[in-house]
Every structure is written in C-alpha cells, then in structure tokens.
KELOLO-894233 format. One record per atom (N, C-alpha, C): y, z, x; residue number from 1; atom name. Coordinates in pm, 1 decimal, always signed. Layout:
// residues N
          Y          Z          X   seq   atom
          Y          Z          X   NUM     CA
...
END
This chain:
// residues 116
          Y          Z          X   seq   atom
     -133.2       -5.7      +65.7     1      N
       +5.8       +7.2      +11.2     1     CA
     +113.7       -4.8      +92.7     1      C
     +214.9      -93.3      +78.9     2      N
     +331.9     -126.1     +144.3     2     CA
     +439.3      -47.0      +44.0     2      C
     +518.7      +47.6      +72.2     3      N
     +617.7     +113.9       +8.5     3     CA
     +756.4      +50.6      +37.7     3      C
     +791.4       +3.5     +161.0     4      N
     +889.5      -54.2     +196.5     4     CA
     +856.4     -183.1     +265.9     4      C
     +935.9     -283.6     +190.6     5      N
     +918.7     -438.0     +217.0     5     CA
    +1006.3     -490.8     +295.9     5      C
    +1009.5     -561.0     +406.5     6      N
    +1111.9     -616.9     +501.5     6     CA
    +1087.1     -756.9     +469.0     6      C
    +1215.0     -807.1     +475.5     7      N
    +1229.1     -969.3     +495.4     7     CA
    +1331.2     -996.4     +567.9     7      C
    +1348.2    -1107.0     +615.9     8      N
    +1478.0    -1168.0     +683.6     8     CA
    +1484.5    -1184.2     +843.5     8      C
    +1358.7    -1165.9     +920.1     9      N
    +1371.7    -1189.2    +1050.3     9     CA
    +1350.2    -1334.3    +1067.7     9      C
    +1356.4    -1349.3    +1199.8    10      N
    +1329.6    -1510.8    +1233.4    10     CA
    +1380.0    -1519.0    +1373.4    10      C
    +1400.7    -1673.7    +1396.6    11      N
    +1449.8    -1696.1    +1550.2    11     CA
    +1587.0    -1742.5    +1539.5    11      C
    +1699.0    -1698.1    +1605.7    12      N
    +1836.3    -1745.6    +1613.7    12     CA
    +1900.3    -1772.8    +1728.1    12      C
    +1978.5    -1854.8    +1758.2    13      N
    +2057.6    -1873.1    +1875.0    13     CA
    +2149.3    -1759.8    +1895.4    13      C
    +2190.0    -1739.0    +2038.7    14      N
    +2271.4    -1636.3    +2065.6    14     CA
    +2400.0    -1671.3    +1990.0    14      C
    +2495.3    -1576.5    +1927.0    15      N
    +2588.0    -1583.1    +1879.1    15     CA
    +2561.7    -1592.4    +1714.7    15      C
    +2445.4    -1619.9    +1653.7    16      N
    +2422.1    -1627.4    +1522.7    16     CA
    +2401.3    -1532.9    +1473.8    16      C
    +2370.9    -1522.8    +1339.6    17      N
    +2376.8    -1425.6    +1206.9    17     CA
    +2220.1    -1408.3    +1183.2    17      C
    +2195.8    -1297.3    +1111.5    18      N
    +2079.7    -1302.7    +1038.7    18     CA
    +2122.7    -1159.8     +947.2    18      C
    +2027.8    -1159.4     +831.2    19      N
    +2038.3    -1041.9     +737.1    19     CA
    +1918.0    -1018.3     +713.1    19      C
    +1869.3     -875.5     +744.6    20      N
    +1743.2     -810.0     +717.5    20     CA
    +1749.9     -745.1     +567.6    20      C
    +1652.3     -742.7     +486.3    21      N
    +1651.5     -671.9     +381.8    21     CA
    +1540.1     -562.1     +372.0    21      C
    +1542.9     -456.2     +324.2    22      N
    +1430.2     -377.2     +278.1    22     CA
    +1427.4     -328.9     +128.5    22      C
    +1312.0     -364.4      +79.3    23      N
    +1321.7     -338.2      -71.4    23     CA
    +1214.7     -209.0     -117.9    23      C
    +1214.6     -137.2     -202.5    24      N
    +1129.9      -35.9     -239.2    24     CA
    +1124.2      -29.9     -390.4    24      C
    +1032.6      +63.8     -461.1    25      N
    +1045.1      +88.6     -586.1    25     CA
    +1169.7     +183.1     -616.4    25      C
    +1214.8     +154.1     -745.4    26      N
    +1330.8     +240.8     -796.2    26     CA
    +1285.9     +402.4     -762.6    26      C
    +1195.8     +451.3     -777.0    27      N
    +1128.9     +585.3     -791.4    27     CA
    +1155.7     +637.0     -632.8    27      C
    +1112.0     +552.4     -534.8    28      N
    +1130.4     +603.3     -400.0    28     CA
    +1272.8     +583.6     -336.3    28      C
    +1316.8     +462.4     -400.4    29      N
    +1493.4     +464.1     -343.3    29     CA
    +1581.9     +574.2     -403.8    29      C
    +1519.9     +644.0     -532.0    30      N
    +1620.3     +742.3     -587.9    30     CA
    +1621.6     +869.2     -514.9    30      C
    +1496.8     +879.1     -464.0    31      N
    +1462.9    +1027.4     -396.0    31     CA
    +1516.9    +1020.3     -272.0    31      C
    +1534.8     +908.0     -190.9    32      N
    +1553.7     +895.3      -29.2    32     CA
    +1674.4     +974.6      -14.2    32      C
    +1678.9    +1048.9     +115.3    33      N
    +1811.6    +1112.6     +135.6    33     CA
    +1895.0    +1017.4     +225.3    33      C
    +1834.9     +931.5     +304.4    34      N
    +1903.8     +834.9     +375.0    34     CA
    +1813.2     +711.6     +426.3    34      C
    +1859.9     +603.9     +457.2    35      N
    +1787.0     +473.9     +479.5    35     CA
    +1829.2     +434.0     +592.4    35      C
    +1761.6     +366.1     +670.9    36      N
    +1792.5     +347.5     +823.4    36     CA
    +1709.8     +201.3     +856.0    36      C
    +1787.1     +163.1     +969.6    37      N
    +1706.2      +30.6    +1048.3    37     CA
    +1685.8      +95.9    +1191.4    37      C
    +1584.5      +99.5    +1259.4    38      N
    +1533.0      +81.4    +1401.1    38     CA
    +1476.1      -45.7    +1444.1    38      C
    +1483.5      -35.8    +1579.4    39      N
    +1411.3     -163.8    +1639.5    39     CA
    +1321.6     -115.6    +1767.2    39      C
    +1245.9     -213.3    +1802.4    40      N
    +1163.2     -164.7    +1926.6    40     CA
    +1169.0     -318.3    +2000.9    40      C
    +1242.4     -321.2    +2098.2    41      N
    +1236.3     -441.9    +2191.8    41     CA
    +1109.7     -435.8    +2255.3    41      C
    +1077.3     -587.3    +2305.5    42      N
     +941.9     -575.8    +2388.2    42     CA
     +948.6     -471.3    +2510.1    42      C
     +851.9     -399.1    +2527.4    43      N
     +791.7     -303.7    +2621.4    43     CA
     +899.1     -173.5    +2628.5    43      C
     +971.6     -160.5    +2515.9    44      N
    +1044.0      -48.4    +2508.7    44     CA
    +1023.3      +43.7    +2384.1    44      C
    +1097.6     +171.6    +2401.4    45      N
    +1045.8     +250.8    +2272.8    45     CA
    +1135.0     +215.3    +2184.9    45      C
    +1092.0     +235.0    +2043.0    46      N
    +1191.5     +243.7    +1922.3    46     CA
    +1302.5     +318.5    +1927.8    46      C
    +1425.3     +237.7    +1866.1    47      N
    +1556.5     +295.3    +1899.3    47     CA
    +1617.6     +288.5    +1750.9    47      C
    +1712.1     +392.0    +1709.7    48      N
    +1789.9     +386.1    +1583.5    48     CA
    +1881.8     +283.7    +1610.0    48      C
    +1917.8     +196.6    +1513.7    49      N
    +2022.8      +90.0    +1492.3    49     CA
    +2121.4     +132.8    +1395.1    49      C
    +2086.3     +196.6    +1292.4    50      N
    +2201.4     +208.6    +1206.4    50     CA
    +2146.6     +293.1    +1082.7    50      C
    +2213.0     +391.7    +1021.8    51      N
    +2170.9     +476.5     +888.3    51     CA
    +2288.4     +467.0     +808.3    51      C
    +2232.7     +488.4     +675.6    52      N
    +2324.2     +512.1     +566.0    52     CA
    +2246.8     +600.6     +480.1    52      C
    +2325.1     +718.0     +461.2    53      N
    +2295.0     +829.7     +352.7    53     CA
    +2308.2     +795.5     +219.0    53      C
    +2245.1     +881.5     +117.9    54      N
    +2254.6     +874.9       -7.9    54     CA
    +2420.0     +885.1      -48.5    54      C
    +2476.0     +931.3      +40.1    55      N
    +2638.6     +949.5       +0.9    55     CA
    +2708.5     +849.3      +66.0    55      C
    +2649.3     +743.6     +139.8    56      N
    +2702.5     +616.1     +193.2    56     CA
    +2795.1     +666.3     +311.6    56      C
    +2718.2     +777.2     +391.6    57      N
    +2769.3     +803.7     +517.4    57     CA
    +2710.9     +716.0     +617.5    57      C
    +2759.5     +642.6     +702.2    58      N
    +2720.4     +533.8     +797.6    58     CA
    +2739.1     +577.6     +956.5    58      C
    +2637.4     +524.2    +1000.3    59      N
    +2621.5     +548.9    +1165.5    59     CA
    +2580.6     +426.8    +1213.5    59      C
    +2611.9     +394.4    +1349.4    60      N
    +2571.8     +280.0    +1429.3    60     CA
    +2549.9     +311.2    +1573.9    60      C
    +2431.4     +268.5    +1614.8    61      N
    +2421.3     +279.7    +1784.0    61     CA
    +2526.4     +199.9    +1834.5    61      C
    +2591.2     +258.5    +1953.0    62      N
    +2668.8     +200.6    +2009.8    62     CA
    +2665.8      +56.9    +2069.8    62      C
    +2539.9      +20.5    +2061.4    63      N
    +2520.0     -121.9    +2110.8    63     CA
    +2522.3     -207.3    +2020.9    63      C
    +2545.7     -170.7    +1869.7    64      N
    +2563.0     -286.1    +1760.4    64     CA
    +2696.7     -258.9    +1687.6    64      C
    +2741.4     -158.8    +1729.8    65      N
    +2864.1     -108.7    +1643.4    65     CA
    +2986.6     -256.4    +1647.8    65      C
    +3037.2     -267.9    +1511.3    66      N
    +3115.9     -387.8    +1549.3    66     CA
    +3053.9     -537.5    +1495.6    66      C
    +2915.0     -531.1    +1521.8    67      N
    +2847.3     -652.5    +1512.5    67     CA
    +2756.8     -663.1    +1394.8    67      C
    +2700.3     -529.7    +1382.8    68      N
    +2606.0     -518.1    +1280.0    68     CA
    +2668.8     -391.7    +1144.3    68      C
    +2621.1     -461.8    +1022.2    69      N
    +2664.6     -379.3     +919.2    69     CA
    +2540.1     -343.4     +837.8    69      C
    +2519.3     -198.7     +779.4    70      N
    +2433.6     -142.5     +715.7    70     CA
    +2482.2     -130.9     +566.1    70      C
    +2408.1     -163.3     +467.4    71      N
    +2466.2     -176.3     +339.5    71     CA
    +2361.7     -136.2     +238.4    71      C
    +2370.3      -82.2     +119.3    72      N
    +2285.0      -77.6      +21.8    72     CA
    +2297.7     -129.6     -103.2    72      C
    +2208.3     -169.9     -203.8    73      N
    +2218.4     -204.2     -332.1    73     CA
    +2151.7     -113.1     -423.3    73      C
    +2227.4      -20.4     -486.0    74      N
    +2145.0      +71.6     -541.0    74     CA
    +2045.9       +2.1     -678.5    74      C
    +2133.2     -101.7     -726.2    75      N
    +2088.8     -157.9     -848.2    75     CA
    +1947.0     -229.1     -813.4    75      C
    +1934.1     -272.1     -697.1    76      N
    +1818.3     -351.4     -658.4    76     CA
    +1732.1     -276.0     -567.0    76      C
    +1753.7     -150.3     -519.2    77      N
    +1663.1      -71.2     -457.4    77     CA
    +1623.5     -128.8     -321.0    77      C
    +1750.8     -182.6     -271.8    78      N
    +1745.2     -248.7     -133.2    78     CA
    +1835.3     -192.7      -33.6    78      C
    +1816.2     -196.6      +96.5    79      N
    +1927.1     -184.6     +181.5    79     CA
    +1900.1     -301.6     +279.1    79      C
    +2014.3     -318.8     +371.9    80      N
    +2045.4     -439.3     +434.3    80     CA
    +2083.9     -422.4     +569.4    80      C
    +2069.5     -508.3     +660.4    81      N
    +2117.4     -491.0     +775.3    81     CA
    +2185.3     -645.5     +813.4    81      C
    +2311.6     -653.8     +807.2    82      N
    +2349.5     -788.1     +838.6    82     CA
    +2407.7     -773.2     +988.6    82      C
    +2330.5     -882.7    +1051.1    83      N
    +2341.0     -883.0    +1211.1    83     CA
    +2429.4    -1015.5    +1242.8    83      C
    +2543.2    -1003.3    +1291.5    84      N
    +2640.2    -1101.4    +1338.2    84     CA
    +2654.3    -1089.6    +1515.7    84      C
    +2709.9    -1195.1    +1557.1    85      N
    +2737.4    -1219.9    +1695.5    85     CA
    +2606.1    -1151.7    +1775.9    85      C
    +2482.0    -1201.6    +1749.0    86      N
    +2362.1    -1161.8    +1774.2    86     CA
    +2351.3    -1215.7    +1948.0    86      C
    +2277.2    -1105.0    +2030.4    87      N
    +2256.6    -1133.0    +2166.9    87     CA
    +2120.5    -1136.7    +2205.6    87      C
    +2073.9    -1205.2    +2297.1    88      N
    +1930.1    -1202.6    +2337.5    88     CA
    +1890.2    -1051.6    +2348.0    88      C
    +1945.7     -968.2    +2377.7    89      N
    +1919.6     -829.4    +2392.1    89     CA
    +1901.4     -751.0    +2258.1    89      C
    +1940.8     -828.0    +2141.3    90      N
    +1880.2     -790.8    +2020.0    90     CA
    +1749.9     -816.5    +1985.1    90      C
    +1695.9     -902.1    +2067.3    91      N
    +1530.6     -927.1    +2045.3    91     CA
    +1446.4     -803.0    +2030.2    91      C
    +1382.3     -794.5    +1905.3    92      N
    +1319.9     -672.3    +1889.4    92     CA
    +1230.6     -690.3    +1754.1    92      C
    +1134.9     -610.9    +1739.2    93      N
    +1074.7     -592.0    +1611.7    93     CA
    +1173.4     -478.6    +1538.8    93      C
    +1230.3     -527.7    +1425.5    94      N
    +1318.5     -440.3    +1332.2    94     CA
    +1226.0     -384.8    +1225.5    94      C
    +1258.2     -245.9    +1203.4    95      N
    +1157.9     -160.8    +1095.6    95     CA
    +1266.7      -90.2    +1004.0    95      C
    +1244.0      -75.9     +890.9    96      N
    +1351.7      -26.9     +782.2    96     CA
    +1273.9     +114.3     +802.3    96      C
    +1338.9     +215.2     +745.7    97      N
    +1311.2     +356.2     +754.2    97     CA
    +1383.1     +440.3     +638.7    97      C
    +1278.6     +495.9     +573.2    98      N
    +1349.8     +599.0     +480.0    98     CA
    +1320.8     +754.4     +487.6    98      C
    +1407.8     +827.7     +484.7    99      N
    +1393.7     +969.9     +493.4    99     CA
    +1391.5    +1052.5     +359.5    99      C
    +1325.1    +1128.2     +360.9   100      N
    +1287.4    +1209.8     +212.7   100     CA
    +1270.0    +1367.4     +273.5   100      C
    +1288.7    +1429.9     +170.5   101      N
    +1262.1    +1598.7     +174.4   101     CA
    +1127.2    +1612.7     +220.4   101      C
    +1033.3    +1544.4     +191.9   102      N
     +882.5    +1566.3     +208.3   102     CA
     +853.6    +1495.5     +356.6   102      C
     +916.5    +1396.5     +386.6   103      N
     +876.3    +1337.2     +517.1   103     CA
     +957.4    +1196.0     +521.4   103      C
     +896.1    +1094.5     +560.0   104      N
     +944.8     +950.7     +614.8   104     CA
     +860.2     +863.5     +557.7   104      C
     +909.1     +739.8     +533.0   105      N
     +830.3     +616.5     +533.7   105     CA
     +878.9     +509.9     +615.7   105      C
     +788.4     +407.9     +663.7   106      N
     +839.4     +295.9     +732.9   106     CA
     +811.3     +159.2     +674.6   106      C
     +880.8      +51.5     +726.3   107      N
     +874.1      -56.2     +681.0   107     CA
     +753.7     -110.5     +786.7   107      C
     +696.9     -247.6     +776.4   108      N
     +576.2     -297.2     +848.4   108     CA
     +638.4     -359.1     +980.6   108      C
     +771.6     -364.9     +976.0   109      N
     +844.2     -438.3    +1087.8   109     CA
     +851.6     -592.8    +1081.2   109      C
     +971.4     -654.3    +1127.2   110      N
    +1015.3     -787.1    +1108.7   110     CA
    +1059.5     -825.1    +1237.4   110      C
    +1018.4     -937.5    +1302.4   111      N
    +1054.3     -985.0    +1426.4   111     CA
    +1198.4    -1055.4    +1428.7   111      C
    +1281.4    -1036.2    +1513.9   112      N
    +1386.8    -1104.1    +1545.7   112     CA
    +1403.0    -1133.2    +1689.5   112      C
    +1418.3    -1259.6    +1696.5   113      N
    +1422.9    -1315.3    +1831.0   113     CA
    +1547.2    -1405.9    +1845.4   113      C
    +1644.4    -1381.3    +1965.2   114      N
    +1748.2    -1418.0    +1972.8   114     CA
    +1753.2    -1506.1    +2111.3   114      C
    +1753.9    -1665.4    +2103.7   115      N
    +1752.7    -1732.7    +2206.9   115     CA
    +1870.6    -1732.4    +2287.1   115      C
    +1899.5    -1759.5    +2408.0   116      N
    +2013.5    -1772.5    +2499.8   116     CA
    +2053.3    -1913.3    +2507.5   116      C
END
C-alpha cells in the first residue's frame, strides 16, 4: 500500500524547471503536522529540501532557497515542489514526507536528473 504517491520527476537541462507532486488520501492529509521534500543524491545521505507545516510555516535548505518553492493544495490533498534554475548538483531521488503525531510516512521516491 502506497500512502504517498509522487510524480513529476524526470530529466531536464541545467537551468530548467520541474514540478514534483505528492498526493495522499484526505484522511492522511488532514492529520499531518507537516509535509516535506527530501532528496538523496547519488552516493550521499538523504537530506531535507523544504518543509511546510499545517499552518503554512515554510523552511528551505540553503542550497535551494530562492530556486525551489514548496506549496500545498488542501482541496487536492497534495503538496508540491516547484524547482527552478535547476543545477546538476540537484540530481537526486526526491522523496515526499509527511509527519504525524504517531510517526511518519514516506513516498517511494522519484528521480530528478539535471544534465549540464
């Protein structure tokens, strides 16, 4: 059973844009404390990219601030990561994440590859 379903990854040239989406059920979305995007570059550890709380408090990693935008659509039970001005170092598997009082859930991951 996949609770968080991601889409939107792919191959893009340096300077290009992609938008990732993470969709879940209304019941899961409504009880999440915060949603986030993480990424895991090749050969490296998973790292936090951006978070948005259920009160719309937003934080970004320094490496993406000013280029990436996290947002949520409550009506669609979906959150997004708009990625602009992509760089080869943004190449990674991107995971959506949701945090709850009882634990956490992860998406299956979507590959983003930025060519130079």
